[in-house]
VEXGUDO-139581 format. One record per residue (C-alpha): residue number from 1; residue in three letters; x, y, z. Coordinates in Angstrom, 3 decimals. Example, Ala and Ser with C-alpha at 12.3 -4.5 7.8 and 13.67 -1.06 7.14 Angstrom:
# VEXGUDO-139581
num:residuo:x:y:z
1:ALA:12.300:-4.500:7.800
2:SER:13.670:-1.060:7.140
***
This chain:
# VEXGUDO-139581
num:residuo:x:y:z
1:MET:-20.078:-2.261:-22.234
2:TYR:-20.480:-1.840:-18.468
3:PRO:-23.855:-0.521:-17.318
4:GLN:-24.198:3.181:-16.643
5:VAL:-24.059:3.210:-12.847
6:ILE:-23.310:6.911:-12.243
7:ASN:-24.862:10.009:-13.727
8:ALA:-21.552:11.489:-14.984
9:VAL:-20.909:8.500:-17.232
10:GLN:-23.910:9.425:-19.346
11:GLN:-22.009:12.455:-20.586
12:VAL:-18.836:10.423:-21.032
13:ASP:-20.724:7.827:-23.063
14:GLN:-22.494:10.561:-25.014
15:ALA:-19.155:12.135:-25.962
16:PHE:-17.807:8.726:-26.928
17:MET:-20.821:7.867:-29.090
18:ILE:-20.745:11.251:-30.848
19:ILE:-17.019:10.974:-31.635
20:PHE:-17.478:7.346:-32.647
21:GLY:-20.444:8.260:-34.890
22:ILE:-18.534:11.083:-36.566
23:SER:-15.617:8.723:-37.139
24:ILE:-17.926:6.161:-38.787
25:VAL:-19.458:8.831:-41.040
26:LEU:-15.998:10.092:-42.052
27:LEU:-14.772:6.557:-42.677
28:VAL:-17.749:5.712:-44.880
29:GLY:-17.575:9.090:-46.655
30:ILE:-13.839:8.921:-47.356
31:VAL:-13.918:5.295:-48.506
32:GLY:-17.014:6.003:-50.629
33:ALA:-15.389:9.055:-52.228
34:MET:-12.215:7.082:-52.898
35:LEU:-14.158:4.272:-54.609
36:TRP:-16.188:6.780:-56.644
37:PHE:-13.018:8.543:-57.839
38:VAL:-11.451:5.198:-58.738
39:TRP:-14.511:4.328:-60.834
40:ARG:-15.181:7.814:-62.231
41:TYR:-11.628:8.615:-63.275
42:GLN:-10.321:5.199:-64.207
43:ARG:-7.802:4.960:-67.045
44:LYS:-10.282:3.391:-69.508
45:LYS:-12.529:6.437:-69.315
46:HIS:-9.722:8.977:-69.128
47:PRO:-6.640:7.704:-70.920
48:GLN:-5.285:11.265:-70.870
49:ALA:-4.868:13.078:-67.573
50:ALA:-6.964:16.210:-67.229
51:ASP:-6.085:19.375:-65.352
52:ILE:-8.754:20.012:-62.694
53:LYS:-8.877:23.621:-61.549
54:GLY:-9.636:24.631:-57.966
55:ASN:-13.170:24.987:-56.621
56:GLY:-13.709:27.819:-54.135
57:LEU:-16.931:26.435:-52.699
58:LEU:-15.409:22.993:-52.156
59:GLU:-12.369:24.491:-50.465
60:ALA:-14.583:26.593:-48.159
61:VAL:-16.648:23.517:-47.230
62:TRP:-13.445:21.525:-46.678
63:PHE:-12.284:24.181:-44.180
64:VAL:-15.569:24.997:-42.430
65:LEU:-16.907:21.459:-42.010
66:PRO:-13.848:19.990:-40.187
67:THR:-13.721:23.101:-38.001
68:PHE:-17.297:22.536:-36.818
69:ILE:-16.631:18.816:-36.353
70:VAL:-13.552:19.449:-34.222
71:LEU:-15.298:22.137:-32.160
72:GLY:-18.287:19.851:-31.627
73:MET:-16.087:16.969:-30.442
74:PHE:-14.213:19.352:-28.150
75:TYR:-17.461:20.631:-26.630
76:PHE:-18.834:17.193:-25.825
77:GLY:-15.432:16.022:-24.630
78:TRP:-15.097:19.053:-22.344
79:THR:-18.581:18.639:-20.823
80:SER:-17.878:14.994:-20.002
81:TYR:-14.499:15.911:-18.502
82:GLU:-16.078:18.685:-16.448
83:ALA:-18.746:16.285:-15.167
84:LEU:-16.083:13.882:-13.899
85:ARG:-14.064:16.678:-12.245
86:SER:-16.900:18.627:-10.587
87:VAL:-17.244:16.969:-7.184
88:PRO:-20.568:17.469:-5.333
89:ALA:-20.265:19.306:-2.020
90:ASP:-21.817:16.392:-0.083
91:ALA:-19.359:13.790:-1.373
92:MET:-17.881:11.328:1.126
93:GLN:-14.086:11.397:0.957
94:VAL:-12.033:8.210:0.772
95:GLU:-8.239:8.136:0.596
96:VAL:-6.836:5.732:-1.988
97:THR:-3.234:4.528:-1.855
98:GLY:-1.705:2.549:-4.681
99:ARG:1.384:0.451:-4.126
100:MET:3.013:-2.573:-5.686
101:TRP:0.664:-4.399:-6.065
102:SER:-2.516:-3.546:-4.235
103:TRP:-4.999:-0.792:-3.447
104:ALA:-5.710:0.449:0.089
105:PHE:-8.757:2.549:1.019
106:GLU:-9.018:4.664:4.188
107:TYR:-12.248:6.264:5.412
108:PRO:-12.759:9.394:7.529
109:ASN:-13.098:7.347:10.751
110:GLY:-9.758:5.589:10.195
111:LYS:-11.238:2.404:8.750
112:ARG:-8.955:0.741:6.204
113:SER:-10.072:-1.786:3.653
114:ALA:-8.765:-3.629:0.617
115:GLU:-12.162:-3.099:-1.063
116:LEU:-13.895:0.192:-1.761
117:VAL:-17.229:-0.142:0.039
118:VAL:-19.718:2.657:-0.727
119:PRO:-23.428:3.347:-0.121
120:VAL:-25.835:3.503:-3.047
121:GLY:-26.726:7.051:-4.097
122:GLN:-23.885:8.697:-2.138
123:ALA:-21.322:10.774:-4.042
124:VAL:-17.802:9.560:-3.246
125:LYS:-14.616:11.571:-3.753
126:LEU:-11.396:9.599:-4.091
127:GLU:-8.193:11.333:-2.935
128:MET:-5.469:9.259:-4.561
129:THR:-1.701:8.887:-4.284
130:SER:1.007:6.220:-4.567
131:THR:3.788:5.080:-2.250
132:ASP:6.208:3.821:-4.903
133:VAL:5.652:4.157:-8.669
134:ILE:2.922:5.556:-10.912
135:HIS:-0.246:3.455:-10.940
136:SER:-3.524:4.152:-12.726
137:PHE:-6.797:3.746:-10.838
138:TYR:-9.195:2.325:-13.424
139:VAL:-12.858:1.480:-12.828
140:PRO:-14.548:0.794:-16.192
141:ALA:-18.056:0.807:-14.721
142:PHE:-17.591:4.385:-13.487
143:ARG:-15.518:5.563:-16.475
144:ILE:-12.719:6.475:-14.051
145:LYS:-9.079:6.251:-15.091
146:VAL:-6.775:8.514:-13.079
147:ASP:-3.054:8.132:-12.368
148:THR:-1.829:7.837:-8.774
149:VAL:1.551:9.558:-8.508
150:PRO:4.100:9.364:-5.650
151:GLY:4.212:12.642:-3.723
152:MET:1.161:14.012:-5.517
153:MET:-2.573:13.925:-4.763
154:THR:-5.030:13.310:-7.607
155:TYR:-8.768:12.828:-7.368
156:ALA:-11.911:11.482:-9.004
157:TRP:-15.529:11.037:-7.949
158:PHE:-18.548:8.886:-8.683
159:ARG:-22.073:8.215:-7.458
160:PRO:-23.242:4.557:-7.526
161:GLU:-26.908:4.179:-8.401
162:GLU:-27.276:0.435:-7.902
163:GLU:-25.927:-2.326:-5.677
164:GLY:-23.220:-4.628:-6.967
165:GLU:-19.493:-5.211:-7.342
166:PHE:-17.437:-3.440:-9.976
167:ASP:-13.842:-4.199:-10.942
168:ILE:-10.888:-2.004:-10.011
169:LEU:-7.729:-2.446:-12.071
170:CYS:-4.378:-0.756:-12.574
171:ALA:-4.079:0.626:-16.112
172:GLU:-0.400:1.615:-15.840
173:TYR:2.271:-1.085:-16.082
174:CYS:3.893:-0.950:-12.652
175:GLY:6.030:-4.069:-12.364
176:LEU:6.035:-7.825:-12.057
177:LYS:2.581:-8.298:-10.505
178:HIS:0.833:-5.463:-12.333
179:ALA:-1.908:-7.814:-13.534
180:ASN:-2.638:-8.855:-9.923
181:MET:-3.331:-5.302:-8.754
182:LEU:-7.053:-5.889:-8.517
183:SER:-9.864:-4.915:-6.179
184:VAL:-13.571:-4.109:-6.344
185:VAL:-15.993:-1.310:-5.641
186:ARG:-18.729:-2.852:-3.514
187:SER:-21.893:-0.777:-3.660
188:VAL:-24.300:-1.621:-0.823
189:SER:-27.459:-0.221:0.750
190:HIS:-27.205:2.650:3.241
191:ASP:-28.130:0.399:6.179
192:GLU:-25.537:-2.210:5.263
193:PHE:-22.900:0.469:4.782
194:GLU:-23.648:2.098:8.136
195:LYS:-23.283:-1.248:9.918
196:TRP:-19.988:-1.927:8.129
197:TYR:-18.723:1.599:8.720
198:ALA:-19.772:1.836:12.381
199:GLY:-18.009:-1.393:13.226
200:ALA:-14.915:-0.491:11.294
201:ALA:-12.995:1.689:13.741
202:PRO:-9.599:0.081:14.368
203:ALA:-10.033:-0.089:18.159
204:ALA:-13.723:-0.926:18.176
205:ALA:-13.442:-4.668:18.566
206:GLN:-12.871:-5.803:22.127
207:GLY:-10.404:-8.438:21.016
208:GLY:-8.415:-5.985:18.944
209:PRO:-8.259:-5.674:15.162
210:ASP:-8.852:-8.728:12.984
211:PRO:-5.312:-9.573:11.765
212:VAL:-6.457:-10.951:8.408
213:ALA:-8.473:-7.768:7.818
214:VAL:-5.381:-5.740:8.709
215:PHE:-3.238:-7.735:6.268
216:GLU:-5.803:-7.223:3.531
217:GLY:-6.513:-3.591:4.381
218:GLN:-2.821:-2.701:4.341
219:GLY:-2.339:-4.476:1.011
220:CYS:-0.009:-7.142:2.470
221:THR:-1.854:-9.968:0.721
222:GLY:-1.069:-8.390:-2.646
223:CYS:2.501:-9.690:-2.257
224:HIS:2.414:-12.195:0.645
225:SER:0.096:-15.182:0.711
226:LEU:-1.502:-16.494:3.903
227:ASP:-1.844:-20.065:2.627
228:GLY:1.750:-21.022:1.848
229:SER:1.768:-20.214:-1.866
230:ASP:4.700:-18.258:-3.256
231:GLN:4.087:-14.731:-4.518
232:VAL:6.142:-11.555:-4.898
233:GLY:7.197:-11.823:-1.252
234:PRO:7.616:-14.833:1.035
235:THR:4.450:-16.418:2.394
236:LEU:3.384:-15.448:5.906
237:LYS:2.111:-18.920:6.731
238:ASN:4.260:-20.639:9.404
239:ILE:6.745:-17.774:9.317
240:TRP:7.175:-17.681:13.117
241:HIS:10.710:-18.848:14.043
242:ARG:11.416:-19.816:10.437
243:GLU:15.114:-19.621:9.524
244:VAL:15.633:-17.084:6.748
245:GLU:18.684:-15.902:4.864
246:VAL:18.662:-12.150:4.527
247:VAL:20.690:-9.528:2.693
248:GLU:21.440:-6.489:4.832
249:ALA:21.612:-2.909:3.589
250:ASP:25.423:-3.164:3.213
251:GLY:25.083:-6.255:0.999
252:LYS:26.146:-8.791:3.625
253:LYS:24.215:-12.043:3.952
254:ARG:23.379:-13.821:7.199
255:GLN:21.002:-16.363:8.669
256:MET:18.268:-15.104:10.970
257:VAL:15.338:-16.510:12.894
258:ALA:11.983:-14.865:12.243
259:ASP:11.284:-13.892:15.821
260:GLU:9.145:-10.953:16.915
261:ALA:11.966:-8.419:16.667
262:TYR:12.785:-9.482:13.112
263:LEU:9.134:-9.479:12.000
264:ARG:8.605:-6.033:13.531
265:ARG:11.598:-4.684:11.580
266:ALA:10.376:-6.431:8.433
267:ILE:7.143:-4.433:8.661
268:LEU:8.498:-1.077:9.801
269:GLU:11.965:-1.152:8.169
270:PRO:11.722:-3.690:5.321
271:GLY:14.821:-2.412:3.533
272:ALA:17.108:-3.175:6.482
273:GLU:17.008:-6.941:5.903
274:VAL:15.692:-8.331:2.622
275:VAL:15.021:-12.057:2.318
276:GLU:17.429:-13.638:-0.138
277:GLY:15.818:-14.191:-3.534
278:TYR:13.312:-11.340:-3.231
279:ASP:13.531:-7.726:-4.418
280:ASP:13.786:-4.764:-2.057
281:ILE:10.438:-3.284:-3.090
282:MET:8.340:-3.437:0.078
283:PRO:7.348:0.019:1.405
284:SER:7.786:0.903:5.060
285:TYR:4.654:0.738:7.210
286:GLU:6.084:3.074:9.832
287:GLY:3.211:5.389:10.708
288:GLN:0.844:3.398:8.471
289:VAL:-0.209:0.809:11.042
290:SER:-1.270:1.464:14.614
291:ASP:0.311:-0.316:17.585
292:ASP:-2.826:-2.459:17.947
293:GLU:-2.743:-3.420:14.274
294:LEU:0.971:-4.223:14.421
295:ARG:0.483:-6.401:17.486
296:ALA:-2.430:-8.216:15.808
297:MET:-0.282:-8.926:12.742
298:LEU:2.612:-10.201:14.854
299:ASN:0.342:-12.403:16.964
300:TRP:-1.189:-13.907:13.824
301:MET:2.252:-14.686:12.406
302:LYS:3.232:-16.332:15.695
303:GLY:0.311:-18.714:15.321
304:ALA:-2.049:-20.228:17.838
305:ALA:0.655:-22.588:19.121
306:ALA:3.051:-19.775:19.974
307:PRO:3.541:-19.263:23.722
308:ALA:2.317:-16.036:25.228
309:PRO:5.142:-13.493:25.311
310:PRO:6.713:-13.084:28.767
311:ARG:5.731:-9.991:30.708
312:GLY:9.334:-8.830:30.614
313:ARG:9.042:-8.593:26.853
314:ASP:6.197:-6.113:27.240
315:VAL:8.297:-4.105:29.711
316:ALA:11.193:-4.048:27.243
317:GLU:8.900:-2.875:24.457
318:ASN:7.038:-0.306:26.521
319:GLU:10.230:1.223:27.932
320:GLY:11.962:1.370:24.553
321:CYS:14.731:-1.087:25.500
322:LEU:14.531:-2.888:22.151
323:SER:15.420:0.221:20.220
324:CYS:18.987:-0.101:21.562
325:HIS:19.252:-3.782:22.574
326:SER:18.478:-6.532:20.079
327:THR:17.221:-10.003:20.946
328:ASP:18.966:-11.838:18.107
329:GLY:22.630:-11.252:18.900
330:THR:23.162:-8.201:16.720
331:VAL:24.605:-5.020:18.183
332:ILE:22.589:-1.826:17.856
333:ALA:23.444:0.972:20.301
334:GLY:23.899:-1.340:23.301
335:PRO:24.811:-4.982:23.806
336:SER:22.320:-7.592:22.656
337:PHE:20.074:-9.223:25.254
338:LYS:20.676:-12.584:23.606
339:GLY:23.421:-14.485:25.440
340:LEU:23.952:-11.643:27.913
341:ALA:22.791:-13.413:31.087
342:GLY:25.629:-15.297:32.775
343:SER:28.298:-14.056:30.374
344:ASP:31.592:-12.424:31.385
345:VAL:31.500:-8.706:30.598
346:ASP:34.163:-6.013:30.787
347:VAL:32.990:-2.886:32.596
348:LEU:34.386:0.432:33.766
349:GLU:33.706:1.221:37.430
350:ASP:35.030:4.524:38.756
351:GLY:37.234:4.687:35.685
352:LYS:38.804:1.284:36.378
353:GLU:38.357:-1.675:34.059
354:LYS:37.291:-5.034:35.439
355:GLN:35.516:-8.194:34.376
356:ILE:32.384:-9.408:36.130
357:LYS:29.673:-12.016:35.639
358:ALA:26.375:-10.724:34.180
359:ASP:24.226:-12.318:36.853
360:ALA:20.795:-11.197:37.999
361:GLU:22.203:-8.590:40.392
362:TYR:24.369:-7.048:37.686
363:LEU:21.441:-6.952:35.241
364:LYS:19.211:-5.248:37.812
365:GLU:21.856:-2.641:38.611
366:SER:22.448:-2.029:34.904
367:ILE:18.760:-1.265:34.514
368:VAL:18.277:0.911:37.582
369:LYS:21.729:2.558:37.771
370:PRO:23.433:2.096:34.402
371:GLU:25.986:4.830:35.128
372:GLU:27.569:2.801:37.972
373:MET:29.221:0.282:35.659
374:ILE:29.660:1.244:32.015
375:ARG:29.976:-1.652:29.588
376:LYS:33.319:-1.387:27.829
377:GLY:33.017:-0.499:24.159
378:PHE:29.666:1.258:24.519
379:ASP:28.837:4.902:25.148
380:PRO:27.353:5.900:28.529
381:MET:24.055:6.941:27.030
382:MET:21.531:4.651:28.711
383:PRO:19.084:6.492:31.011
384:ALA:18.395:5.255:34.536
385:TYR:15.203:3.229:34.955
386:ASP:15.079:3.707:38.716
387:TYR:11.402:4.643:38.447
388:LEU:10.413:1.128:37.395
389:ASP:8.445:-1.046:39.772
390:PRO:10.749:-3.750:41.226
391:LYS:8.396:-6.385:39.801
392:ASP:8.891:-4.924:36.323
393:VAL:12.672:-4.966:36.834
394:ASP:12.496:-8.634:37.900
395:ALA:10.313:-9.453:34.879
396:LEU:12.777:-7.723:32.545
397:VAL:15.717:-9.617:34.061
398:GLU:13.825:-12.914:33.695
399:TYR:13.141:-12.079:30.050
400:ILE:16.846:-11.399:29.417
401:GLU:17.725:-14.675:31.108
402:SER:15.175:-16.500:28.923
403:LEU:17.139:-15.450:25.848
404:GLY:19.965:-17.769:26.874
405:SER:23.500:-17.443:28.150
406:GLU:26.908:-17.918:26.670
***
């Protein structure tokens, strides 16, 4: 049995031992009575069956004794339940999110972790939910076993009394990698916790968030390996510019290159394009990761050998261009940037249709004064970016030209 590391478990263990003891006594008593009756009333001694009349005292004992036993077990069971549900007022709150197949923990200062790090002696309240199916947060050492339910908040609490690591498991079958849904409660000294907690704010590090810590904290490594091994989802190692076959939401298959735009969609809109051979089970991380964390993840997946993104790419991202213009040839709300530079395009100018070359001058005018020449087949919905610095416009045009021409 795990050591008693929180005060509430003493009552849980007490209730268990009392119920277990009563069960042993009843087992021994019933088996003993059965054996005695077999010996006492065997056929050799009583070849003729005898009529045994009722016994009022025995019947009263048979009614009263089980009643007291049941009430006693209920009392001890209720006190242990109440101890686990009565959260101290000074408890530190940690949000727990279960998802296939990992646990994510978020602290009051925004720190996220794949492990539950807590200070010794501090009461901790766990606010728990799930993003997909029902999981069961199970920590044997703390006698905690509470379901995490999508759209519902459940809770539990504990107070670690000694340093150490204690297993966290999922006790509800939740799919293919249910057995891999593991983590630990790491109980540390107050000083060690304060150092870990103070340095945990997402924007604290000058170089930005640690991408591996972000992957682990967001539960990515529960399905995607970082070392090339195959898991529930494709490995993230060497994923940058890897050719992948995907299945789109409408069921169509196509080949894609894992560039930044694709990887961004894979994180924020995973159901839009699912890699062939894998299930559509990844939750969306829209609103779950900050811009800094997302950038750190993307930079890690690009790898150290990846060239620094052109400044025009940052302009396109910052101004929201990529929400309407793709970089992989697909059509969203406007024409794709890929292959646009130098191509022949049909436009409407003053209501008249004509064909022109998408050279640098045309691209600049389309950015600054998009209403002058409307691209045929697309709605005139693009806003004017005439407030942009000319250097930013030049950088954006250079970025579009870097994506190739027809």
